[in-house]
HTML snippet that shows the backbone in 3Dmol.js (N, CA, C, O; Angstrom):
<script src="https://3Dmol.org/build/3Dmol-min.js"></script>
<div id="view" style="width:600px;height:400px;position:relative"></div>
<script>
const pdb = `
ATOM      1  N   MET A   1     -50.931  -3.731 -50.574  1.00  0.00           N
ATOM      2  CA  MET A   1     -51.647  -2.852 -49.713  1.00  0.00           C
ATOM      3  C   MET A   1     -52.414  -1.678 -50.681  1.00  0.00           C
ATOM      4  O   MET A   1     -53.614  -1.418 -50.604  1.00  0.00           O
ATOM      5  N   LEU A   2     -51.551  -1.099 -51.510  1.00  0.00           N
ATOM      6  CA  LEU A   2     -52.283  -0.351 -52.501  1.00  0.00           C
ATOM      7  C   LEU A   2     -53.377  -0.699 -53.316  1.00  0.00           C
ATOM      8  O   LEU A   2     -54.379  -0.037 -53.585  1.00  0.00           O
ATOM      9  N   LYS A   3     -53.033  -1.874 -53.687  1.00  0.00           N
ATOM     10  CA  LYS A   3     -54.233  -2.322 -54.525  1.00  0.00           C
ATOM     11  C   LYS A   3     -55.649  -2.609 -53.714  1.00  0.00           C
ATOM     12  O   LYS A   3     -56.780  -2.530 -54.193  1.00  0.00           O
ATOM     13  N   SER A   4     -55.303  -2.945 -52.428  1.00  0.00           N
ATOM     14  CA  SER A   4     -56.559  -3.205 -51.530  1.00  0.00           C
ATOM     15  C   SER A   4     -57.379  -1.697 -51.638  1.00  0.00           C
ATOM     16  O   SER A   4     -58.571  -1.625 -51.938  1.00  0.00           O
ATOM     17  N   VAL A   5     -56.544  -0.545 -51.345  1.00  0.00           N
ATOM     18  CA  VAL A   5     -57.016   0.754 -51.247  1.00  0.00           C
ATOM     19  C   VAL A   5     -57.781   0.977 -52.380  1.00  0.00           C
ATOM     20  O   VAL A   5     -58.993   1.168 -52.283  1.00  0.00           O
ATOM     21  N   GLY A   6     -57.079   0.972 -53.671  1.00  0.00           N
ATOM     22  CA  GLY A   6     -57.970   1.058 -54.789  1.00  0.00           C
ATOM     23  C   GLY A   6     -59.093   0.444 -55.113  1.00  0.00           C
ATOM     24  O   GLY A   6     -59.996   0.959 -55.771  1.00  0.00           O
ATOM     25  N   ILE A   7     -59.085  -0.885 -54.585  1.00  0.00           N
ATOM     26  CA  ILE A   7     -60.249  -1.774 -54.506  1.00  0.00           C
ATOM     27  C   ILE A   7     -61.517  -0.910 -53.714  1.00  0.00           C
ATOM     28  O   ILE A   7     -62.657  -0.721 -54.139  1.00  0.00           O
ATOM     29  N   LEU A   8     -61.053  -0.560 -52.713  1.00  0.00           N
ATOM     30  CA  LEU A   8     -62.148   0.069 -51.703  1.00  0.00           C
ATOM     31  C   LEU A   8     -62.635   1.426 -52.162  1.00  0.00           C
ATOM     32  O   LEU A   8     -63.765   1.854 -51.927  1.00  0.00           O
ATOM     33  N   LEU A   9     -61.517   2.190 -52.963  1.00  0.00           N
ATOM     34  CA  LEU A   9     -62.103   3.412 -53.550  1.00  0.00           C
ATOM     35  C   LEU A   9     -63.015   3.229 -54.624  1.00  0.00           C
ATOM     36  O   LEU A   9     -64.006   3.955 -54.706  1.00  0.00           O
ATOM     37  N   VAL A  10     -62.725   2.101 -55.676  1.00  0.00           N
ATOM     38  CA  VAL A  10     -63.441   1.863 -56.721  1.00  0.00           C
ATOM     39  C   VAL A  10     -64.995   1.285 -56.206  1.00  0.00           C
ATOM     40  O   VAL A  10     -66.026   1.501 -56.845  1.00  0.00           O
ATOM     41  N   ALA A  11     -64.935   0.535 -54.961  1.00  0.00           N
ATOM     42  CA  ALA A  11     -66.283   0.035 -54.613  1.00  0.00           C
ATOM     43  C   ALA A  11     -66.982   1.209 -53.931  1.00  0.00           C
ATOM     44  O   ALA A  11     -68.213   1.200 -53.896  1.00  0.00           O
ATOM     45  N   ALA A  12     -66.274   2.254 -53.366  1.00  0.00           N
ATOM     46  CA  ALA A  12     -66.960   3.420 -52.579  1.00  0.00           C
ATOM     47  C   ALA A  12     -67.523   4.499 -53.799  1.00  0.00           C
ATOM     48  O   ALA A  12     -68.414   5.331 -53.629  1.00  0.00           O
ATOM     49  N   ALA A  13     -66.781   4.266 -55.041  1.00  0.00           N
ATOM     50  CA  ALA A  13     -67.428   5.090 -56.199  1.00  0.00           C
ATOM     51  C   ALA A  13     -68.524   4.341 -56.695  1.00  0.00           C
ATOM     52  O   ALA A  13     -69.492   4.975 -57.115  1.00  0.00           O
ATOM     53  N   ILE A  14     -68.543   3.073 -56.721  1.00  0.00           N
ATOM     54  CA  ILE A  14     -69.784   2.608 -57.366  1.00  0.00           C
ATOM     55  C   ILE A  14     -70.894   2.556 -56.088  1.00  0.00           C
ATOM     56  O   ILE A  14     -72.071   2.503 -56.445  1.00  0.00           O
ATOM     57  N   LEU A  15     -70.691   2.564 -54.969  1.00  0.00           N
ATOM     58  CA  LEU A  15     -71.569   2.771 -53.983  1.00  0.00           C
ATOM     59  C   LEU A  15     -72.185   4.101 -54.057  1.00  0.00           C
ATOM     60  O   LEU A  15     -73.391   4.250 -53.866  1.00  0.00           O
ATOM     61  N   PHE A  16     -71.272   5.218 -54.370  1.00  0.00           N
ATOM     62  CA  PHE A  16     -72.009   6.608 -54.433  1.00  0.00           C
ATOM     63  C   PHE A  16     -72.763   6.589 -55.660  1.00  0.00           C
ATOM     64  O   PHE A  16     -73.803   7.248 -55.628  1.00  0.00           O
ATOM     65  N   LEU A  17     -72.479   5.966 -56.782  1.00  0.00           N
ATOM     66  CA  LEU A  17     -73.357   5.920 -58.133  1.00  0.00           C
ATOM     67  C   LEU A  17     -74.525   5.329 -58.114  1.00  0.00           C
ATOM     68  O   LEU A  17     -75.510   5.820 -58.666  1.00  0.00           O
ATOM     69  N   GLU A  18     -74.539   4.173 -57.454  1.00  0.00           N
ATOM     70  CA  GLU A  18     -75.639   3.095 -57.483  1.00  0.00           C
ATOM     71  C   GLU A  18     -76.666   3.230 -56.437  1.00  0.00           C
ATOM     72  O   GLU A  18     -77.853   3.126 -56.747  1.00  0.00           O
ATOM     73  N   VAL A  19     -76.329   3.439 -55.306  1.00  0.00           N
ATOM     74  CA  VAL A  19     -77.401   3.426 -54.087  1.00  0.00           C
ATOM     75  C   VAL A  19     -78.216   4.512 -54.027  1.00  0.00           C
ATOM     76  O   VAL A  19     -79.372   4.255 -53.693  1.00  0.00           O
ATOM     77  N   PRO A  20     -77.905   5.876 -54.297  1.00  0.00           N
ATOM     78  CA  PRO A  20     -79.027   6.763 -54.317  1.00  0.00           C
ATOM     79  C   PRO A  20     -80.381   6.432 -55.237  1.00  0.00           C
ATOM     80  O   PRO A  20     -81.485   6.420 -54.694  1.00  0.00           O
ATOM     81  N   PRO A  21     -80.239   6.183 -56.568  1.00  0.00           N
ATOM     82  CA  PRO A  21     -81.352   5.736 -57.038  1.00  0.00           C
ATOM     83  C   PRO A  21     -82.002   4.515 -56.584  1.00  0.00           C
ATOM     84  O   PRO A  21     -83.214   4.416 -56.779  1.00  0.00           O
ATOM     85  N   LEU A  22     -81.428   3.654 -56.058  1.00  0.00           N
ATOM     86  CA  LEU A  22     -82.181   2.473 -55.417  1.00  0.00           C
ATOM     87  C   LEU A  22     -82.775   2.818 -54.190  1.00  0.00           C
ATOM     88  O   LEU A  22     -83.721   2.102 -53.858  1.00  0.00           O
ATOM     89  N   LEU A  23     -82.451   3.760 -53.409  1.00  0.00           N
ATOM     90  CA  LEU A  23     -83.261   4.566 -52.484  1.00  0.00           C
ATOM     91  C   LEU A  23     -84.293   5.006 -52.647  1.00  0.00           C
ATOM     92  O   LEU A  23     -85.363   4.667 -52.140  1.00  0.00           O
ATOM     93  N   GLN A  24     -83.980   6.107 -53.647  1.00  0.00           N
ATOM     94  CA  GLN A  24     -85.212   6.906 -54.302  1.00  0.00           C
ATOM     95  C   GLN A  24     -86.380   6.349 -54.851  1.00  0.00           C
ATOM     96  O   GLN A  24     -87.533   6.765 -54.742  1.00  0.00           O
ATOM     97  N   LYS A  25     -85.893   5.209 -55.546  1.00  0.00           N
ATOM     98  CA  LYS A  25     -87.020   4.183 -56.055  1.00  0.00           C
ATOM     99  C   LYS A  25     -87.668   3.284 -55.094  1.00  0.00           C
ATOM    100  O   LYS A  25     -88.570   2.535 -55.471  1.00  0.00           O
ATOM    101  N   ASN A  26     -87.235   3.311 -53.779  1.00  0.00           N
ATOM    102  CA  ASN A  26     -87.599   2.235 -52.702  1.00  0.00           C
ATOM    103  C   ASN A  26     -87.315   0.931 -53.133  1.00  0.00           C
ATOM    104  O   ASN A  26     -88.139   0.060 -52.853  1.00  0.00           O
ATOM    105  N   TYR A  27     -86.318   0.633 -53.755  1.00  0.00           N
ATOM    106  CA  TYR A  27     -85.875  -0.924 -54.099  1.00  0.00           C
ATOM    107  C   TYR A  27     -84.923  -1.540 -53.015  1.00  0.00           C
ATOM    108  O   TYR A  27     -83.713  -1.711 -53.166  1.00  0.00           O
ATOM    109  N   LYS A  28     -85.649  -1.842 -51.911  1.00  0.00           N
ATOM    110  CA  LYS A  28     -84.739  -2.135 -50.793  1.00  0.00           C
ATOM    111  C   LYS A  28     -84.283  -3.625 -50.908  1.00  0.00           C
ATOM    112  O   LYS A  28     -83.174  -3.945 -50.481  1.00  0.00           O
ATOM    113  N   LYS A  29     -85.180  -4.605 -51.518  1.00  0.00           N
ATOM    114  CA  LYS A  29     -84.613  -5.847 -51.868  1.00  0.00           C
ATOM    115  C   LYS A  29     -83.428  -5.779 -52.759  1.00  0.00           C
ATOM    116  O   LYS A  29     -82.417  -6.433 -52.504  1.00  0.00           O
ATOM    117  N   GLU A  30     -83.519  -5.042 -53.750  1.00  0.00           N
ATOM    118  CA  GLU A  30     -82.513  -4.901 -54.749  1.00  0.00           C
ATOM    119  C   GLU A  30     -81.264  -4.366 -54.203  1.00  0.00           C
ATOM    120  O   GLU A  30     -80.168  -4.793 -54.566  1.00  0.00           O
ATOM    121  N   LEU A  31     -81.429  -3.355 -53.257  1.00  0.00           N
ATOM    122  CA  LEU A  31     -80.263  -2.771 -52.642  1.00  0.00           C
ATOM    123  C   LEU A  31     -79.799  -3.890 -51.879  1.00  0.00           C
ATOM    124  O   LEU A  31     -78.680  -4.274 -52.219  1.00  0.00           O
ATOM    125  N   ILE A  32     -80.354  -4.540 -50.918  1.00  0.00           N
ATOM    126  CA  ILE A  32     -79.726  -5.782 -50.236  1.00  0.00           C
ATOM    127  C   ILE A  32     -78.843  -6.446 -50.980  1.00  0.00           C
ATOM    128  O   ILE A  32     -77.629  -6.433 -50.778  1.00  0.00           O
ATOM    129  N   VAL A  33     -79.502  -7.147 -52.007  1.00  0.00           N
ATOM    130  CA  VAL A  33     -78.874  -8.149 -52.927  1.00  0.00           C
ATOM    131  C   VAL A  33     -77.429  -7.218 -53.591  1.00  0.00           C
ATOM    132  O   VAL A  33     -76.307  -7.723 -53.551  1.00  0.00           O
ATOM    133  N   PHE A  34     -77.626  -6.105 -54.061  1.00  0.00           N
ATOM    134  CA  PHE A  34     -76.678  -5.168 -54.550  1.00  0.00           C
ATOM    135  C   PHE A  34     -75.314  -5.201 -53.622  1.00  0.00           C
ATOM    136  O   PHE A  34     -74.186  -5.590 -53.925  1.00  0.00           O
ATOM    137  N   LEU A  35     -75.817  -4.656 -52.383  1.00  0.00           N
ATOM    138  CA  LEU A  35     -74.814  -4.945 -51.399  1.00  0.00           C
ATOM    139  C   LEU A  35     -73.976  -6.089 -50.752  1.00  0.00           C
ATOM    140  O   LEU A  35     -72.917  -5.986 -50.133  1.00  0.00           O
ATOM    141  N   ILE A  36     -74.744  -7.270 -51.060  1.00  0.00           N
ATOM    142  CA  ILE A  36     -74.111  -8.359 -50.585  1.00  0.00           C
ATOM    143  C   ILE A  36     -73.277  -8.846 -51.627  1.00  0.00           C
ATOM    144  O   ILE A  36     -72.231  -9.427 -51.335  1.00  0.00           O
ATOM    145  N   LEU A  37     -73.709  -8.632 -53.130  1.00  0.00           N
ATOM    146  CA  LEU A  37     -72.809  -9.219 -54.030  1.00  0.00           C
ATOM    147  C   LEU A  37     -71.609  -8.161 -54.315  1.00  0.00           C
ATOM    148  O   LEU A  37     -70.576  -8.621 -54.802  1.00  0.00           O
ATOM    149  N   LEU A  38     -71.684  -6.788 -54.042  1.00  0.00           N
ATOM    150  CA  LEU A  38     -70.712  -5.955 -53.940  1.00  0.00           C
ATOM    151  C   LEU A  38     -69.695  -6.368 -52.791  1.00  0.00           C
ATOM    152  O   LEU A  38     -68.476  -6.347 -52.965  1.00  0.00           O
ATOM    153  N   ALA A  39     -70.239  -6.704 -51.729  1.00  0.00           N
ATOM    154  CA  ALA A  39     -69.330  -7.000 -50.728  1.00  0.00           C
ATOM    155  C   ALA A  39     -68.554  -8.197 -51.009  1.00  0.00           C
ATOM    156  O   ALA A  39     -67.364  -8.077 -50.718  1.00  0.00           O
ATOM    157  N   ILE A  40     -68.918  -9.377 -51.519  1.00  0.00           N
ATOM    158  CA  ILE A  40     -68.512 -10.524 -51.789  1.00  0.00           C
ATOM    159  C   ILE A  40     -67.375 -10.256 -53.114  1.00  0.00           C
ATOM    160  O   ILE A  40     -66.379 -10.972 -53.214  1.00  0.00           O
ATOM    161  N   GLY A  41     -67.639  -9.240 -54.009  1.00  0.00           N
ATOM    162  CA  GLY A  41     -66.758  -8.939 -54.966  1.00  0.00           C
ATOM    163  C   GLY A  41     -65.569  -8.067 -54.432  1.00  0.00           C
ATOM    164  O   GLY A  41     -64.464  -8.208 -54.955  1.00  0.00           O
ATOM    165  N   VAL A  42     -65.729  -7.290 -53.547  1.00  0.00           N
ATOM    166  CA  VAL A  42     -64.755  -6.596 -52.719  1.00  0.00           C
ATOM    167  C   VAL A  42     -63.718  -7.347 -51.853  1.00  0.00           C
ATOM    168  O   VAL A  42     -62.544  -7.021 -51.683  1.00  0.00           O
ATOM    169  N   GLY A  43     -64.382  -8.437 -51.325  1.00  0.00           N
ATOM    170  CA  GLY A  43     -63.840  -9.277 -50.403  1.00  0.00           C
ATOM    171  C   GLY A  43     -62.831  -9.913 -51.313  1.00  0.00           C
ATOM    172  O   GLY A  43     -61.642  -9.600 -51.273  1.00  0.00           O
ATOM    173  N   LEU A  44     -63.402 -10.959 -52.268  1.00  0.00           N
ATOM    174  CA  LEU A  44     -62.615 -11.611 -53.094  1.00  0.00           C
ATOM    175  C   LEU A  44     -61.676 -10.869 -53.988  1.00  0.00           C
ATOM    176  O   LEU A  44     -60.785 -11.531 -54.522  1.00  0.00           O
ATOM    177  N   GLY A  45     -61.743  -9.717 -54.202  1.00  0.00           N
ATOM    178  CA  GLY A  45     -60.759  -8.672 -55.148  1.00  0.00           C
ATOM    179  C   GLY A  45     -59.743  -8.462 -53.822  1.00  0.00           C
ATOM    180  O   GLY A  45     -58.579  -8.663 -54.165  1.00  0.00           O
ATOM    181  N   ILE A  46     -59.832  -8.221 -52.842  1.00  0.00           N
ATOM    182  CA  ILE A  46     -58.745  -7.981 -51.733  1.00  0.00           C
ATOM    183  C   ILE A  46     -58.041  -8.948 -51.635  1.00  0.00           C
ATOM    184  O   ILE A  46     -56.824  -8.762 -51.667  1.00  0.00           O
ATOM    185  N   VAL A  47     -58.572 -10.321 -51.481  1.00  0.00           N
ATOM    186  CA  VAL A  47     -57.866 -11.381 -51.286  1.00  0.00           C
ATOM    187  C   VAL A  47     -56.982 -11.709 -52.386  1.00  0.00           C
ATOM    188  O   VAL A  47     -55.837 -12.127 -52.215  1.00  0.00           O
ATOM    189  N   HIS A  48     -57.532 -11.514 -53.544  1.00  0.00           N
ATOM    190  CA  HIS A  48     -56.855 -11.888 -54.652  1.00  0.00           C
ATOM    191  C   HIS A  48     -55.625 -10.970 -54.899  1.00  0.00           C
ATOM    192  O   HIS A  48     -54.648 -11.440 -55.482  1.00  0.00           O
ATOM    193  N   SER A  49     -55.636  -9.513 -54.424  1.00  0.00           N
ATOM    194  CA  SER A  49     -55.000  -8.656 -54.556  1.00  0.00           C
ATOM    195  C   SER A  49     -53.554  -8.870 -53.745  1.00  0.00           C
ATOM    196  O   SER A  49     -52.440  -8.513 -54.130  1.00  0.00           O
ATOM    197  N   LEU A  50     -53.920  -9.588 -52.456  1.00  0.00           N
ATOM    198  CA  LEU A  50     -52.874  -9.941 -51.413  1.00  0.00           C
ATOM    199  C   LEU A  50     -52.135 -11.184 -51.917  1.00  0.00           C
ATOM    200  O   LEU A  50     -51.217 -11.685 -51.268  1.00  0.00           O
ATOM    201  N   GLY A  51     -52.497 -11.597 -52.922  1.00  0.00           N
ATOM    202  CA  GLY A  51     -51.788 -12.980 -53.248  1.00  0.00           C
ATOM    203  C   GLY A  51     -52.163 -14.178 -52.888  1.00  0.00           C
ATOM    204  O   GLY A  51     -51.397 -15.133 -53.014  1.00  0.00           O
ATOM    205  N   LYS A  52     -53.468 -14.308 -52.357  1.00  0.00           N
ATOM    206  CA  LYS A  52     -53.983 -15.627 -51.788  1.00  0.00           C
ATOM    207  C   LYS A  52     -54.597 -16.108 -52.721  1.00  0.00           C
ATOM    208  O   LYS A  52     -55.065 -15.371 -53.589  1.00  0.00           O
ATOM    209  N   SER A  53     -54.746 -17.498 -52.766  1.00  0.00           N
ATOM    210  CA  SER A  53     -55.409 -18.393 -53.873  1.00  0.00           C
ATOM    211  C   SER A  53     -56.876 -18.351 -53.574  1.00  0.00           C
ATOM    212  O   SER A  53     -57.148 -18.448 -52.378  1.00  0.00           O
ATOM    213  N   ILE A  54     -57.832 -18.233 -54.367  1.00  0.00           N
ATOM    214  CA  ILE A  54     -59.074 -18.267 -54.337  1.00  0.00           C
ATOM    215  C   ILE A  54     -59.660 -19.410 -54.877  1.00  0.00           C
ATOM    216  O   ILE A  54     -59.523 -19.585 -56.088  1.00  0.00           O
ATOM    217  N   PRO A  55     -60.422 -20.398 -54.079  1.00  0.00           N
ATOM    218  CA  PRO A  55     -60.690 -21.880 -54.645  1.00  0.00           C
ATOM    219  C   PRO A  55     -61.762 -21.586 -55.687  1.00  0.00           C
ATOM    220  O   PRO A  55     -62.614 -20.699 -55.629  1.00  0.00           O
ATOM    221  N   ASN A  56     -61.580 -22.440 -56.600  1.00  0.00           N
ATOM    222  CA  ASN A  56     -62.604 -22.525 -57.814  1.00  0.00           C
ATOM    223  C   ASN A  56     -64.035 -23.156 -57.433  1.00  0.00           C
ATOM    224  O   ASN A  56     -64.070 -24.244 -56.857  1.00  0.00           O
ATOM    225  N   PRO A  57     -65.170 -22.491 -57.747  1.00  0.00           N
ATOM    226  CA  PRO A  57     -66.287 -22.962 -57.371  1.00  0.00           C
ATOM    227  C   PRO A  57     -66.623 -24.402 -57.857  1.00  0.00           C
ATOM    228  O   PRO A  57     -67.132 -25.227 -57.098  1.00  0.00           O
ATOM    229  N   ILE A  58     -66.393 -24.604 -58.833  1.00  0.00           N
ATOM    230  CA  ILE A  58     -66.453 -26.060 -59.725  1.00  0.00           C
ATOM    231  C   ILE A  58     -65.801 -26.979 -58.883  1.00  0.00           C
ATOM    232  O   ILE A  58     -66.369 -28.071 -58.886  1.00  0.00           O
ATOM    233  N   ASP A  59     -64.770 -26.915 -58.137  1.00  0.00           N
ATOM    234  CA  ASP A  59     -64.322 -27.833 -57.297  1.00  0.00           C
ATOM    235  C   ASP A  59     -65.218 -28.307 -56.237  1.00  0.00           C
ATOM    236  O   ASP A  59     -65.225 -29.513 -55.992  1.00  0.00           O
ATOM    237  N   LEU A  60     -66.045 -27.431 -55.515  1.00  0.00           N
ATOM    238  CA  LEU A  60     -67.035 -27.502 -54.653  1.00  0.00           C
ATOM    239  C   LEU A  60     -68.261 -28.494 -55.318  1.00  0.00           C
ATOM    240  O   LEU A  60     -68.719 -29.490 -54.759  1.00  0.00           O
ATOM    241  N   LEU A  61     -68.704 -27.926 -56.753  1.00  0.00           N
ATOM    242  CA  LEU A  61     -69.551 -28.613 -57.324  1.00  0.00           C
ATOM    243  C   LEU A  61     -68.965 -30.047 -57.587  1.00  0.00           C
ATOM    244  O   LEU A  61     -69.654 -30.942 -57.098  1.00  0.00           O
ATOM    245  N   THR A  62     -68.005 -30.392 -58.158  1.00  0.00           N
ATOM    246  CA  THR A  62     -67.350 -31.674 -58.151  1.00  0.00           C
ATOM    247  C   THR A  62     -67.415 -32.478 -56.995  1.00  0.00           C
ATOM    248  O   THR A  62     -67.592 -33.696 -57.005  1.00  0.00           O
ATOM    249  N   PHE A  63     -67.259 -31.728 -55.940  1.00  0.00           N
ATOM    250  CA  PHE A  63     -67.076 -32.559 -54.650  1.00  0.00           C
ATOM    251  C   PHE A  63     -68.485 -33.313 -54.197  1.00  0.00           C
ATOM    252  O   PHE A  63     -68.598 -34.462 -53.770  1.00  0.00           O
ATOM    253  N   ILE A  64     -69.483 -32.366 -54.408  1.00  0.00           N
ATOM    254  CA  ILE A  64     -70.660 -32.637 -54.291  1.00  0.00           C
ATOM    255  C   ILE A  64     -71.225 -33.685 -55.354  1.00  0.00           C
ATOM    256  O   ILE A  64     -71.746 -34.674 -54.840  1.00  0.00           O
ATOM    257  N   ILE A  65     -71.213 -33.648 -56.455  1.00  0.00           N
ATOM    258  CA  ILE A  65     -71.858 -34.394 -57.440  1.00  0.00           C
ATOM    259  C   ILE A  65     -71.133 -35.568 -57.776  1.00  0.00           C
ATOM    260  O   ILE A  65     -71.817 -36.487 -58.229  1.00  0.00           O
ATOM    261  N   LYS A  66     -69.672 -35.793 -57.639  1.00  0.00           N
ATOM    262  CA  LYS A  66     -69.086 -37.145 -58.053  1.00  0.00           C
ATOM    263  C   LYS A  66     -69.574 -38.066 -57.203  1.00  0.00           C
ATOM    264  O   LYS A  66     -70.041 -38.963 -57.905  1.00  0.00           O
ATOM    265  N   PRO A  67     -69.722 -38.338 -55.991  1.00  0.00           N
ATOM    266  CA  PRO A  67     -70.338 -39.295 -55.207  1.00  0.00           C
ATOM    267  C   PRO A  67     -71.527 -39.738 -55.549  1.00  0.00           C
ATOM    268  O   PRO A  67     -71.850 -40.915 -55.388  1.00  0.00           O
ATOM    269  N   ILE A  68     -72.404 -38.725 -56.121  1.00  0.00           N
ATOM    270  CA  ILE A  68     -73.754 -39.019 -56.583  1.00  0.00           C
ATOM    271  C   ILE A  68     -73.826 -39.787 -57.867  1.00  0.00           C
ATOM    272  O   ILE A  68     -74.538 -40.748 -58.157  1.00  0.00           O
ATOM    273  N   HIS A  69     -72.788 -39.046 -58.681  1.00  0.00           N
ATOM    274  CA  HIS A  69     -72.413 -39.613 -60.073  1.00  0.00           C
ATOM    275  C   HIS A  69     -72.013 -41.159 -59.894  1.00  0.00           C
ATOM    276  O   HIS A  69     -72.629 -42.025 -60.515  1.00  0.00           O
ATOM    277  N   ASP A  70     -71.134 -41.420 -59.165  1.00  0.00           N
ATOM    278  CA  ASP A  70     -70.562 -42.732 -58.846  1.00  0.00           C
ATOM    279  C   ASP A  70     -71.646 -43.647 -58.269  1.00  0.00           C
ATOM    280  O   ASP A  70     -71.672 -44.759 -58.797  1.00  0.00           O
ATOM    281  N   ALA A  71     -72.358 -43.473 -57.505  1.00  0.00           N
ATOM    282  CA  ALA A  71     -73.427 -44.314 -56.994  1.00  0.00           C
ATOM    283  C   ALA A  71     -74.349 -44.495 -57.898  1.00  0.00           C
ATOM    284  O   ALA A  71     -74.669 -45.683 -57.945  1.00  0.00           O
ATOM    285  N   LEU A  72     -75.080 -43.651 -58.848  1.00  0.00           N
ATOM    286  CA  LEU A  72     -76.132 -43.771 -59.766  1.00  0.00           C
ATOM    287  C   LEU A  72     -75.271 -44.589 -60.810  1.00  0.00           C
ATOM    288  O   LEU A  72     -75.833 -45.634 -61.136  1.00  0.00           O
ATOM    289  N   THR A  73     -73.910 -44.351 -61.482  1.00  0.00           N
ATOM    290  CA  THR A  73     -73.453 -45.172 -62.210  1.00  0.00           C
ATOM    291  C   THR A  73     -73.141 -46.580 -61.650  1.00  0.00           C
ATOM    292  O   THR A  73     -73.002 -47.471 -62.488  1.00  0.00           O
ATOM    293  N   SER A  74     -73.011 -46.900 -60.336  1.00  0.00           N
ATOM    294  CA  SER A  74     -72.764 -48.339 -60.236  1.00  0.00           C
ATOM    295  C   SER A  74     -73.949 -49.008 -59.967  1.00  0.00           C
ATOM    296  O   SER A  74     -74.003 -50.237 -59.950  1.00  0.00           O
ATOM    297  N   TYR A  75     -75.065 -48.166 -59.720  1.00  0.00           N
ATOM    298  CA  TYR A  75     -76.214 -48.705 -59.238  1.00  0.00           C
ATOM    299  C   TYR A  75     -76.921 -49.474 -60.742  1.00  0.00           C
ATOM    300  O   TYR A  75     -77.425 -50.595 -60.811  1.00  0.00           O
ATOM    301  N   THR A  76     -76.767 -48.519 -61.788  1.00  0.00           N
ATOM    302  CA  THR A  76     -77.236 -48.907 -63.139  1.00  0.00           C
ATOM    303  C   THR A  76     -76.411 -50.082 -63.822  1.00  0.00           C
ATOM    304  O   THR A  76     -76.842 -50.612 -64.846  1.00  0.00           O
ATOM    305  N   ARG A  77     -75.266 -50.462 -63.261  1.00  0.00           N
ATOM    306  CA  ARG A  77     -74.470 -51.300 -64.046  1.00  0.00           C
ATOM    307  C   ARG A  77     -74.794 -52.813 -63.498  1.00  0.00           C
ATOM    308  O   ARG A  77     -74.310 -53.767 -64.107  1.00  0.00           O
ATOM    309  N   LYS A  78     -75.683 -53.038 -62.248  1.00  0.00           N
ATOM    310  CA  LYS A  78     -76.189 -54.062 -61.647  1.00  0.00           C
ATOM    311  C   LYS A  78     -77.343 -54.638 -62.466  1.00  0.00           C
ATOM    312  O   LYS A  78     -77.958 -55.623 -62.059  1.00  0.00           O
TER     313      LYS A  78
END
`;
const viewer = $3Dmol.createViewer("view");
viewer.addModel(pdb, "pdb");
viewer.setStyle({}, {cartoon: {color: "spectrum"}});
viewer.zoomTo();
viewer.render();
</script>
């Protein structure tokens, strides 16, 4: 629980430092992307700090690409 609070405090500090310049320069698209990526990072950090397993993105890519690879290799063997 204390780790989660620490992650949130660090995220708040990052917001405090990074958001005002983006607003002053009127970089709205960059601000949206920044906030989305920060939210993803904070969420994954909290999940990891609670001891939960985070799936590896390579597993998803393997799940998608392996059937395509197998179909192409079996097609070229004929």
